[in-house]
TITI-838644 format. One record per atom (N, C-alpha, C, O): residue in one letter; atom name; x, y, z. Coordinates in steps of 0.05 Angstrom, whole numbers, plus 5000, padded with zeros to 4 digits. Layout:
BEGIN
+------+------+------+------+------+
: rest : atom :    u :    v :    w :
+------+------+------+------+------+
:    a :   CA :    X :    Y :    Z :
...
+------+------+------+------+------+
This chain:
BEGIN
+------+------+------+------+------+
: rest : atom :    u :    v :    w :
+------+------+------+------+------+
:    m :    N : 5163 : 5081 : 5059 :
:    m :   CA : 5163 : 5081 : 5029 :
:    m :    C : 5158 : 5109 : 5020 :
:    m :    O : 5145 : 5124 : 5035 :
:    d :    N : 5167 : 5117 : 4998 :
:    d :   CA : 5161 : 5144 : 4989 :
:    d :    C : 5139 : 5143 : 4969 :
:    d :    O : 5131 : 5122 : 4959 :
:    l :    N : 5128 : 5166 : 4963 :
:    l :   CA : 5103 : 5168 : 4946 :
:    l :    C : 5109 : 5157 : 4917 :
:    l :    O : 5092 : 5144 : 4905 :
:    e :    N : 5132 : 5163 : 4908 :
:    e :   CA : 5139 : 5155 : 4880 :
:    e :    C : 5138 : 5125 : 4877 :
:    e :    O : 5129 : 5115 : 4857 :
:    r :    N : 5150 : 5111 : 4898 :
:    r :   CA : 5151 : 5081 : 4897 :
:    r :    C : 5123 : 5070 : 4899 :
:    r :    O : 5116 : 5051 : 4886 :
:    v :    N : 5106 : 5083 : 4916 :
:    v :   CA : 5078 : 5073 : 4919 :
:    v :    C : 5064 : 5075 : 4891 :
:    v :    O : 5051 : 5056 : 4883 :
:    k :    N : 5067 : 5097 : 4878 :
:    k :   CA : 5055 : 5099 : 4851 :
:    k :    C : 5065 : 5080 : 4832 :
:    k :    O : 5049 : 5069 : 4815 :
:    e :    N : 5093 : 5074 : 4833 :
:    e :   CA : 5104 : 5054 : 4815 :
:    e :    C : 5090 : 5026 : 4821 :
:    e :    O : 5083 : 5012 : 4802 :
:    i :    N : 5087 : 5019 : 4846 :
:    i :   CA : 5076 : 4994 : 4853 :
:    i :    C : 5048 : 4992 : 4843 :
:    i :    O : 5040 : 4971 : 4832 :
:    l :    N : 5031 : 5014 : 4847 :
:    l :   CA : 5004 : 5014 : 4838 :
:    l :    C : 5001 : 5009 : 4808 :
:    l :    O : 4982 : 4996 : 4799 :
:    t :    N : 5020 : 5021 : 4793 :
:    t :   CA : 5017 : 5018 : 4762 :
:    t :    C : 5032 : 4994 : 4752 :
:    t :    O : 5031 : 4989 : 4728 :
:    s :    N : 5046 : 4979 : 4768 :
:    s :   CA : 5063 : 4957 : 4760 :
:    s :    C : 5044 : 4933 : 4752 :
:    s :    O : 5024 : 4927 : 4765 :
:    e :    N : 5052 : 4919 : 4730 :
:    e :   CA : 5037 : 4895 : 4724 :
:    e :    C : 5046 : 4871 : 4739 :
:    e :    O : 5032 : 4851 : 4739 :
:    e :    N : 5070 : 4874 : 4752 :
:    e :   CA : 5080 : 4853 : 4768 :
:    e :    C : 5069 : 4855 : 4797 :
:    e :    O : 5061 : 4876 : 4807 :
:    e :    N : 5068 : 4831 : 4811 :
:    e :   CA : 5059 : 4831 : 4838 :
:    e :    C : 5084 : 4838 : 4856 :
:    e :    O : 5104 : 4823 : 4856 :
:    i :    N : 5082 : 4858 : 4871 :
:    i :   CA : 5104 : 4867 : 4887 :
:    i :    C : 5096 : 4865 : 4917 :
:    i :    O : 5075 : 4876 : 4926 :
:    a :    N : 5112 : 4849 : 4931 :
:    a :   CA : 5105 : 4845 : 4959 :
:    a :    C : 5110 : 4871 : 4976 :
:    a :    O : 5132 : 4883 : 4977 :
:    v :    N : 5087 : 4878 : 4990 :
:    v :   CA : 5087 : 4903 : 5008 :
:    v :    C : 5077 : 4893 : 5035 :
:    v :    O : 5059 : 4875 : 5037 :
:    h :    N : 5088 : 4905 : 5056 :
:    h :   CA : 5080 : 4898 : 5083 :
:    h :    C : 5074 : 4925 : 5098 :
:    h :    O : 5086 : 4946 : 5092 :
:    f :    N : 5057 : 4923 : 5116 :
:    f :   CA : 5050 : 4944 : 5135 :
:    f :    C : 5053 : 4934 : 5163 :
:    f :    O : 5037 : 4918 : 5173 :
:    h :    N : 5073 : 4942 : 5176 :
:    h :   CA : 5081 : 4932 : 5203 :
:    h :    C : 5082 : 4901 : 5204 :
:    h :    O : 5071 : 4888 : 5222 :
:    g :    N : 5096 : 4890 : 5183 :
:    g :   CA : 5099 : 4863 : 5181 :
:    g :    C : 5077 : 4846 : 5169 :
:    g :    O : 5081 : 4822 : 5166 :
:    v :    N : 5056 : 4857 : 5163 :
:    v :   CA : 5033 : 4843 : 5153 :
:    v :    C : 5031 : 4848 : 5123 :
:    v :    O : 5030 : 4871 : 5114 :
:    p :    N : 5030 : 4825 : 5106 :
:    p :   CA : 5028 : 4830 : 5077 :
:    p :    C : 5003 : 4842 : 5069 :
:    p :    O : 4981 : 4835 : 5079 :
:    v :    N : 5006 : 4862 : 5052 :
:    v :   CA : 4980 : 4879 : 5045 :
:    v :    C : 4981 : 4884 : 5014 :
:    v :    O : 5001 : 4881 : 5000 :
:    w :    N : 4958 : 4892 : 5005 :
:    w :   CA : 4953 : 4902 : 4978 :
:    w :    C : 4948 : 4933 : 4981 :
:    w :    O : 4934 : 4941 : 5000 :
:    i :    N : 4961 : 4949 : 4964 :
:    i :   CA : 4954 : 4978 : 4963 :
:    i :    C : 4932 : 4982 : 4944 :
:    i :    O : 4936 : 4976 : 4920 :
:    e :    N : 4910 : 4991 : 4954 :
:    e :   CA : 4886 : 4995 : 4938 :
:    e :    C : 4888 : 5023 : 4923 :
:    e :    O : 4881 : 5025 : 4899 :
:    s :    N : 4897 : 5043 : 4937 :
:    s :   CA : 4898 : 5070 : 4925 :
:    s :    C : 4916 : 5087 : 4944 :
:    s :    O : 4923 : 5080 : 4966 :
:    v :    N : 4923 : 5110 : 4933 :
:    v :   CA : 4940 : 5129 : 4948 :
:    v :    C : 4931 : 5158 : 4944 :
:    v :    O : 4925 : 5166 : 4922 :
:    d :    N : 4929 : 5174 : 4966 :
:    d :   CA : 4924 : 5203 : 4963 :
:    d :    C : 4950 : 5218 : 4963 :
:    d :    O : 4964 : 5219 : 4983 :
:    q :    N : 4957 : 5230 : 4941 :
:    q :   CA : 4982 : 5242 : 4937 :
:    q :    C : 4986 : 5267 : 4955 :
:    q :    O : 5008 : 5274 : 4963 :
:    t :    N : 4963 : 5280 : 4961 :
:    t :   CA : 4964 : 5304 : 4975 :
:    t :    C : 4971 : 5299 : 5005 :
:    t :    O : 4986 : 5314 : 5017 :
:    s :    N : 4960 : 5277 : 5016 :
:    s :   CA : 4962 : 5272 : 5046 :
:    s :    C : 4983 : 5250 : 5050 :
:    s :    O : 4990 : 5244 : 5073 :
:    s :    N : 4993 : 5237 : 5029 :
:    s :   CA : 5011 : 5215 : 5031 :
:    s :    C : 5000 : 5192 : 5047 :
:    s :    O : 5015 : 5179 : 5062 :
:    m :    N : 4974 : 5188 : 5044 :
:    m :   CA : 4960 : 5166 : 5058 :
:    m :    C : 4953 : 5145 : 5036 :
:    m :    O : 4949 : 5152 : 5013 :
:    a :    N : 4951 : 5120 : 5043 :
:    a :   CA : 4943 : 5098 : 5025 :
:    a :    C : 4920 : 5083 : 5037 :
:    a :    O : 4918 : 5081 : 5062 :
:    i :    N : 4902 : 5072 : 5020 :
:    i :   CA : 4883 : 5052 : 5030 :
:    i :    C : 4894 : 5025 : 5023 :
:    i :    O : 4901 : 5019 : 5000 :
:    i :    N : 4896 : 5008 : 5044 :
:    i :   CA : 4907 : 4981 : 5041 :
:    i :    C : 4887 : 4960 : 5052 :
:    i :    O : 4870 : 4967 : 5068 :
:    t :    N : 4890 : 4935 : 5043 :
:    t :   CA : 4877 : 4912 : 5053 :
:    t :    C : 4897 : 4890 : 5058 :
:    t :    O : 4916 : 4886 : 5043 :
:    a :    N : 4892 : 4875 : 5079 :
:    a :   CA : 4910 : 4853 : 5084 :
:    a :    C : 4906 : 4831 : 5062 :
:    a :    O : 4884 : 4825 : 5054 :
:    r :    N : 4929 : 4819 : 5053 :
:    r :   CA : 4926 : 4799 : 5033 :
:    r :    C : 4911 : 4777 : 5045 :
:    r :    O : 4915 : 4768 : 5068 :
:    g :    N : 4892 : 4766 : 5028 :
:    g :   CA : 4876 : 4744 : 5037 :
:    g :    C : 4850 : 4752 : 5050 :
:    g :    O : 4832 : 4735 : 5054 :
:    s :    N : 4848 : 4778 : 5056 :
:    s :   CA : 4825 : 4788 : 5067 :
:    s :    C : 4818 : 4815 : 5056 :
:    s :    O : 4827 : 4836 : 5066 :
:    h :    N : 4803 : 4814 : 5035 :
:    h :   CA : 4797 : 4840 : 5020 :
:    h :    C : 4773 : 4854 : 5031 :
:    h :    O : 4761 : 4871 : 5018 :
:    e :    N : 4765 : 4846 : 5056 :
:    e :   CA : 4741 : 4859 : 5066 :
:    e :    C : 4746 : 4885 : 5082 :
:    e :    O : 4732 : 4905 : 5079 :
:    e :    N : 4767 : 4885 : 5098 :
:    e :   CA : 4771 : 4908 : 5116 :
:    e :    C : 4794 : 4925 : 5104 :
:    e :    O : 4816 : 4917 : 5102 :
:    k :    N : 4787 : 4949 : 5098 :
:    k :   CA : 4806 : 4969 : 5085 :
:    k :    C : 4814 : 4987 : 5108 :
:    k :    O : 4799 : 4992 : 5126 :
:    q :    N : 4839 : 4995 : 5107 :
:    q :   CA : 4850 : 5014 : 5126 :
:    q :    C : 4863 : 5037 : 5112 :
:    q :    O : 4874 : 5034 : 5090 :
:    l :    N : 4863 : 5061 : 5124 :
:    l :   CA : 4875 : 5085 : 5114 :
:    l :    C : 4901 : 5087 : 5130 :
:    l :    O : 4900 : 5089 : 5155 :
:    v :    N : 4924 : 5088 : 5118 :
:    v :   CA : 4950 : 5089 : 5132 :
:    v :    C : 4969 : 5107 : 5120 :
:    v :    O : 4966 : 5113 : 5096 :
:    s :    N : 4989 : 5116 : 5134 :
:    s :   CA : 5008 : 5132 : 5123 :
:    s :    C : 5028 : 5115 : 5107 :
:    s :    O : 5035 : 5093 : 5116 :
:    i :    N : 5037 : 5125 : 5083 :
:    i :   CA : 5055 : 5111 : 5068 :
:    i :    C : 5082 : 5105 : 5080 :
:    i :    O : 5097 : 5088 : 5072 :
:    d :    N : 5088 : 5120 : 5101 :
:    d :   CA : 5113 : 5117 : 5114 :
:    d :    C : 5115 : 5089 : 5129 :
:    d :    O : 5136 : 5079 : 5134 :
:    g :    N : 5092 : 5077 : 5134 :
:    g :   CA : 5091 : 5051 : 5147 :
:    g :    C : 5093 : 5028 : 5128 :
:    g :    O : 5095 : 5006 : 5138 :
:    l :    N : 5092 : 5033 : 5101 :
:    l :   CA : 5093 : 5011 : 5081 :
:    l :    C : 5123 : 5005 : 5074 :
:    l :    O : 5141 : 5023 : 5072 :
:    e :    N : 5127 : 4979 : 5072 :
:    e :   CA : 5154 : 4970 : 5065 :
:    e :    C : 5154 : 4948 : 5044 :
:    e :    O : 5136 : 4931 : 5044 :
:    e :    N : 5174 : 4947 : 5028 :
:    e :   CA : 5176 : 4923 : 5008 :
:    e :    C : 5190 : 4900 : 5021 :
:    e :    O : 5194 : 4880 : 5008 :
+------+------+------+------+------+
């Protein structure tokens, strides 16, 4: 996924399905400089991961 699409998803009022390696996730935030995002698995808002946005898919 590219940076512009990640930013669109973050600001969208609609719920947009996003997956990281096949796992449904929420995007918590994105660092535009490093193209890294903080995500959590849907249904488990406890463990956050820092991942490359290249691994995110709609």
